[in-house]
N, CA, C and O atoms as a GROMACS GRO file, in nm:
protein
  264
    1UNK      N    1  -1.454  -0.204  -0.684
    1UNK     CA    2  -1.291  -0.137  -0.637
    1UNK      C    3  -1.290  -0.093  -0.522
    1UNK      O    4  -1.174  -0.095  -0.480
    2UNK      N    5  -1.376  -0.045  -0.431
    2UNK     CA    6  -1.373   0.011  -0.324
    2UNK      C    7  -1.309  -0.121  -0.238
    2UNK      O    8  -1.200  -0.111  -0.181
    3UNK      N    9  -1.383  -0.236  -0.235
    3UNK     CA   10  -1.343  -0.372  -0.176
    3UNK      C   11  -1.129  -0.406  -0.219
    3UNK      O   12  -1.050  -0.452  -0.136
    4UNK      N   13  -1.095  -0.371  -0.346
    4UNK     CA   14  -0.985  -0.381  -0.387
    4UNK      C   15  -0.897  -0.236  -0.347
    4UNK      O   16  -0.780  -0.232  -0.384
    5UNK      N   17  -0.934  -0.157  -0.298
    5UNK     CA   18  -0.896  -0.019  -0.247
    5UNK      C   19  -0.873  -0.094  -0.110
    5UNK      O   20  -0.762  -0.136  -0.077
    6UNK      N   21  -0.967  -0.104  -0.046
    6UNK     CA   22  -0.951  -0.154   0.106
    6UNK      C   23  -0.854  -0.224   0.128
    6UNK      O   24  -0.757  -0.202   0.200
    7UNK      N   25  -0.888  -0.339   0.048
    7UNK     CA   26  -0.727  -0.469   0.048
    7UNK      C   27  -0.604  -0.376   0.048
    7UNK      O   28  -0.529  -0.367   0.145
    8UNK      N   29  -0.589  -0.315  -0.058
    8UNK     CA   30  -0.476  -0.224  -0.085
    8UNK      C   31  -0.372  -0.161   0.062
    8UNK      O   32  -0.261  -0.175   0.114
    9UNK      N   33  -0.509  -0.082   0.078
    9UNK     CA   34  -0.483   0.008   0.224
    9UNK      C   35  -0.442  -0.075   0.342
    9UNK      O   36  -0.367  -0.034   0.430
   10UNK      N   37  -0.516  -0.232   0.338
   10UNK     CA   38  -0.514  -0.290   0.494
   10UNK      C   39  -0.312  -0.372   0.404
   10UNK      O   40  -0.212  -0.367   0.475
   11UNK      N   41  -0.305  -0.415   0.301
   11UNK     CA   42  -0.157  -0.464   0.318
   11UNK      C   43  -0.076  -0.347   0.330
   11UNK      O   44   0.029  -0.374   0.387
   12UNK      N   45  -0.089  -0.196   0.288
   12UNK     CA   46   0.032  -0.114   0.328
   12UNK      C   47   0.021  -0.096   0.417
   12UNK      O   48   0.128  -0.059   0.464
   13UNK      N   49  -0.094  -0.100   0.525
   13UNK     CA   50  -0.054  -0.076   0.721
   13UNK      C   51   0.039  -0.205   0.751
   13UNK      O   52   0.145  -0.210   0.813
   14UNK      N   53  -0.049  -0.326   0.675
   14UNK     CA   54   0.017  -0.462   0.742
   14UNK      C   55   0.194  -0.396   0.713
   14UNK      O   56   0.267  -0.356   0.803
   15UNK      N   57   0.229  -0.402   0.568
   15UNK     CA   58   0.394  -0.383   0.548
   15UNK      C   59   0.425  -0.265   0.639
   15UNK      O   60   0.533  -0.276   0.697
   16UNK      N   61   0.365  -0.173   0.661
   16UNK     CA   62   0.420  -0.066   0.761
   16UNK      C   63   0.425  -0.134   0.894
   16UNK      O   64   0.528  -0.110   0.958
   17UNK      N   65   0.357  -0.196   0.937
   17UNK     CA   66   0.361  -0.229   1.049
   17UNK      C   67   0.480  -0.315   1.096
   17UNK      O   68   0.540  -0.286   1.200
   18UNK      N   69   0.522  -0.440   1.006
   18UNK     CA   70   0.607  -0.527   0.992
   18UNK      C   71   0.733  -0.439   0.959
   18UNK      O   72   0.838  -0.476   1.012
   19UNK      N   73   0.734  -0.347   0.894
   19UNK     CA   74   0.870  -0.268   0.877
   19UNK      C   75   0.909  -0.199   1.050
   19UNK      O   76   1.014  -0.239   1.100
   20UNK      N   77   0.851  -0.134   1.105
   20UNK     CA   78   0.861  -0.138   1.261
   20UNK      C   79   0.922  -0.219   1.330
   20UNK      O   80   1.038  -0.215   1.372
   21UNK      N   81   0.828  -0.309   1.347
   21UNK     CA   82   0.857  -0.474   1.420
   21UNK      C   83   0.994  -0.467   1.362
   21UNK      O   84   1.074  -0.438   1.451
   22UNK      N   85   1.060  -0.487   1.225
   22UNK     CA   86   1.187  -0.528   1.221
   22UNK      C   87   1.263  -0.438   1.242
   22UNK      O   88   1.381  -0.468   1.257
   23UNK      N   89   1.232  -0.328   1.248
   23UNK     CA   90   1.333  -0.222   1.286
   23UNK      C   91   1.351  -0.217   1.438
   23UNK      O   92   1.462  -0.174   1.470
   24UNK      N   93   1.283  -0.245   1.525
   24UNK     CA   94   1.240  -0.292   1.642
   24UNK      C   95   1.345  -0.394   1.682
   24UNK      O   96   1.433  -0.367   1.764
   25UNK      N   97   1.338  -0.487   1.634
   25UNK     CA   98   1.352  -0.659   1.657
   25UNK      C   99   1.529  -0.678   1.585
   25UNK      O  100   1.617  -0.754   1.624
   26UNK      N  101   1.533  -0.598   1.495
   26UNK     CA  102   1.683  -0.618   1.421
   26UNK      C  103   1.731  -0.522   1.444
   26UNK      O  104   1.840  -0.521   1.388
   27UNK      N  105   1.709  -0.408   1.510
   27UNK     CA  106   1.853  -0.310   1.534
   27UNK      C  107   1.937  -0.272   1.465
   27UNK      O  108   2.043  -0.232   1.513
   28UNK      N  109   1.914  -0.275   1.323
   28UNK     CA  110   1.957  -0.196   1.218
   28UNK      C  111   2.081  -0.256   1.196
   28UNK      O  112   2.182  -0.187   1.211
   29UNK      N  113   2.090  -0.409   1.152
   29UNK     CA  114   2.128  -0.572   1.193
   29UNK      C  115   2.144  -0.599   1.034
   29UNK      O  116   2.241  -0.638   0.970
   30UNK      N  117   2.004  -0.560   0.991
   30UNK     CA  118   1.968  -0.684   0.839
   30UNK      C  119   1.885  -0.561   0.759
   30UNK      O  120   1.882  -0.443   0.795
   31UNK      N  121   1.841  -0.598   0.682
   31UNK     CA  122   1.771  -0.493   0.548
   31UNK      C  123   1.677  -0.508   0.533
   31UNK      O  124   1.627  -0.437   0.446
   32UNK      N  125   1.597  -0.599   0.595
   32UNK     CA  126   1.447  -0.606   0.601
   32UNK      C  127   1.351  -0.488   0.640
   32UNK      O  128   1.243  -0.469   0.584
   33UNK      N  129   1.403  -0.402   0.752
   33UNK     CA  130   1.318  -0.286   0.727
   33UNK      C  131   1.302  -0.224   0.594
   33UNK      O  132   1.193  -0.189   0.549
   34UNK      N  133   1.434  -0.209   0.523
   34UNK     CA  134   1.415  -0.162   0.376
   34UNK      C  135   1.342  -0.191   0.288
   34UNK      O  136   1.282  -0.113   0.214
   35UNK      N  137   1.340  -0.374   0.285
   35UNK     CA  138   1.215  -0.446   0.176
   35UNK      C  139   1.132  -0.386   0.211
   35UNK      O  140   1.089  -0.289   0.149
   36UNK      N  141   1.068  -0.447   0.365
   36UNK     CA  142   0.966  -0.399   0.370
   36UNK      C  143   0.881  -0.291   0.360
   36UNK      O  144   0.760  -0.301   0.380
   37UNK      N  145   0.939  -0.182   0.328
   37UNK     CA  146   0.904   0.004   0.321
   37UNK      C  147   0.923   0.010   0.179
   37UNK      O  148   0.870   0.113   0.137
   38UNK      N  149   0.978  -0.060   0.085
   38UNK     CA  150   0.978  -0.086  -0.038
   38UNK      C  151   0.894  -0.124  -0.095
   38UNK      O  152   0.835  -0.063  -0.183
   39UNK      N  153   0.863  -0.274  -0.042
   39UNK     CA  154   0.702  -0.290  -0.066
   39UNK      C  155   0.580  -0.189  -0.071
   39UNK      O  156   0.502  -0.166  -0.164
   40UNK      N  157   0.588  -0.125   0.080
   40UNK     CA  158   0.497  -0.022   0.094
   40UNK      C  159   0.515   0.081  -0.019
   40UNK      O  160   0.415   0.129  -0.072
   41UNK      N  161   0.649   0.119  -0.061
   41UNK     CA  162   0.574   0.229  -0.161
   41UNK      C  163   0.575   0.171  -0.286
   41UNK      O  164   0.528   0.251  -0.367
   42UNK      N  165   0.622   0.025  -0.357
   42UNK     CA  166   0.549  -0.007  -0.434
   42UNK      C  167   0.399  -0.018  -0.436
   42UNK      O  168   0.344  -0.006  -0.545
   43UNK      N  169   0.329  -0.038  -0.332
   43UNK     CA  170   0.151  -0.134  -0.286
   43UNK      C  171   0.119   0.029  -0.297
   43UNK      O  172   0.021   0.048  -0.368
   44UNK      N  173   0.187   0.174  -0.236
   44UNK     CA  174   0.097   0.261  -0.260
   44UNK      C  175   0.124   0.329  -0.415
   44UNK      O  176   0.045   0.424  -0.416
   45UNK      N  177   0.156   0.329  -0.473
   45UNK     CA  178   0.188   0.375  -0.629
   45UNK      C  179   0.124   0.258  -0.735
   45UNK      O  180   0.101   0.268  -0.855
   46UNK      N  181   0.106   0.150  -0.650
   46UNK     CA  182   0.014   0.048  -0.741
   46UNK      C  183  -0.187   0.077  -0.719
   46UNK      O  184  -0.277   0.066  -0.803
   47UNK      N  185  -0.193   0.115  -0.577
   47UNK     CA  186  -0.303   0.148  -0.538
   47UNK      C  187  -0.308   0.282  -0.633
   47UNK      O  188  -0.374   0.256  -0.733
   48UNK      N  189  -0.258   0.422  -0.634
   48UNK     CA  190  -0.231   0.518  -0.699
   48UNK      C  191  -0.260   0.481  -0.832
   48UNK      O  192  -0.332   0.570  -0.877
   49UNK      N  193  -0.238   0.387  -0.925
   49UNK     CA  194  -0.242   0.406  -1.008
   49UNK      C  195  -0.354   0.335  -1.077
   49UNK      O  196  -0.401   0.376  -1.183
   50UNK      N  197  -0.388   0.248  -1.026
   50UNK     CA  198  -0.517   0.152  -1.034
   50UNK      C  199  -0.658   0.256  -0.955
   50UNK      O  200  -0.761   0.192  -0.936
   51UNK      N  201  -0.659   0.396  -0.915
   51UNK     CA  202  -0.710   0.423  -0.881
   51UNK      C  203  -0.744   0.544  -1.005
   51UNK      O  204  -0.856   0.581  -1.038
   52UNK      N  205  -0.609   0.593  -1.063
   52UNK     CA  206  -0.622   0.718  -1.169
   52UNK      C  207  -0.676   0.609  -1.281
   52UNK      O  208  -0.760   0.665  -1.352
   53UNK      N  209  -0.654   0.465  -1.323
   53UNK     CA  210  -0.701   0.431  -1.417
   53UNK      C  211  -0.836   0.393  -1.450
   53UNK      O  212  -0.906   0.394  -1.552
   54UNK      N  213  -0.855   0.342  -1.264
   54UNK     CA  214  -1.001   0.344  -1.268
   54UNK      C  215  -1.125   0.490  -1.297
   54UNK      O  216  -1.235   0.501  -1.350
   55UNK      N  217  -1.044   0.565  -1.238
   55UNK     CA  218  -1.122   0.687  -1.260
   55UNK      C  219  -1.119   0.721  -1.404
   55UNK      O  220  -1.209   0.796  -1.442
   56UNK      N  221  -1.021   0.676  -1.501
   56UNK     CA  222  -1.008   0.722  -1.656
   56UNK      C  223  -1.100   0.690  -1.715
   56UNK      O  224  -1.190   0.749  -1.775
   57UNK      N  225  -1.057   0.533  -1.684
   57UNK     CA  226  -1.170   0.413  -1.716
   57UNK      C  227  -1.346   0.448  -1.705
   57UNK      O  228  -1.433   0.452  -1.792
   58UNK      N  229  -1.348   0.462  -1.618
   58UNK     CA  230  -1.543   0.527  -1.567
   58UNK      C  231  -1.568   0.400  -1.495
   58UNK      O  232  -1.686   0.363  -1.493
   59UNK      N  233  -1.452   0.305  -1.416
   59UNK     CA  234  -1.537   0.243  -1.321
   59UNK      C  235  -1.537   0.332  -1.170
   59UNK      O  236  -1.632   0.311  -1.094
   60UNK      N  237  -1.463   0.399  -1.142
   60UNK     CA  238  -1.514   0.508  -1.036
   60UNK      C  239  -1.579   0.628  -1.105
   60UNK      O  240  -1.527   0.674  -1.207
   61UNK      N  241  -1.668   0.670  -1.065
   61UNK     CA  242  -1.754   0.775  -1.064
   61UNK      C  243  -1.691   0.930  -1.001
   61UNK      O  244  -1.621   0.958  -0.904
   62UNK      N  245  -1.741   0.994  -1.086
   62UNK     CA  246  -1.680   1.183  -1.042
   62UNK      C  247  -1.725   1.155  -0.895
   62UNK      O  248  -1.648   1.216  -0.821
   63UNK      N  249  -1.816   1.090  -0.825
   63UNK     CA  250  -1.864   1.105  -0.716
   63UNK      C  251  -1.773   1.074  -0.604
   63UNK      O  252  -1.787   1.115  -0.489
   64UNK      N  253  -1.660   0.984  -0.656
   64UNK     CA  254  -1.590   0.899  -0.557
   64UNK      C  255  -1.651   0.765  -0.546
   64UNK      O  256  -1.757   0.751  -0.608
   65UNK      N  257  -1.612   0.678  -0.490
   65UNK     CA  258  -1.624   0.577  -0.412
   65UNK      C  259  -1.689   0.531  -0.299
   65UNK      O  260  -1.647   0.525  -0.183
   66UNK      N  261  -1.816   0.494  -0.356
   66UNK     CA  262  -1.922   0.549  -0.282
   66UNK      C  263  -2.039   0.404  -0.194
   66UNK      O  264  -2.137   0.436  -0.125
   0.00000   0.00000   0.00000
């Protein structure tokens, strides 16, 4: 579960960095920034739901991911 969480965090940061890149490059001429930020929000919510489900089903112990 730890590897999955770390992969999600990497994907979230990559999406955020690409949104910044498109913000600088396009200067508001396209909607790619909004799409990348939407992807980031969806990935963040998915990670949150997976962590809550993992805790609920006992995959993640009460002491956390170690």
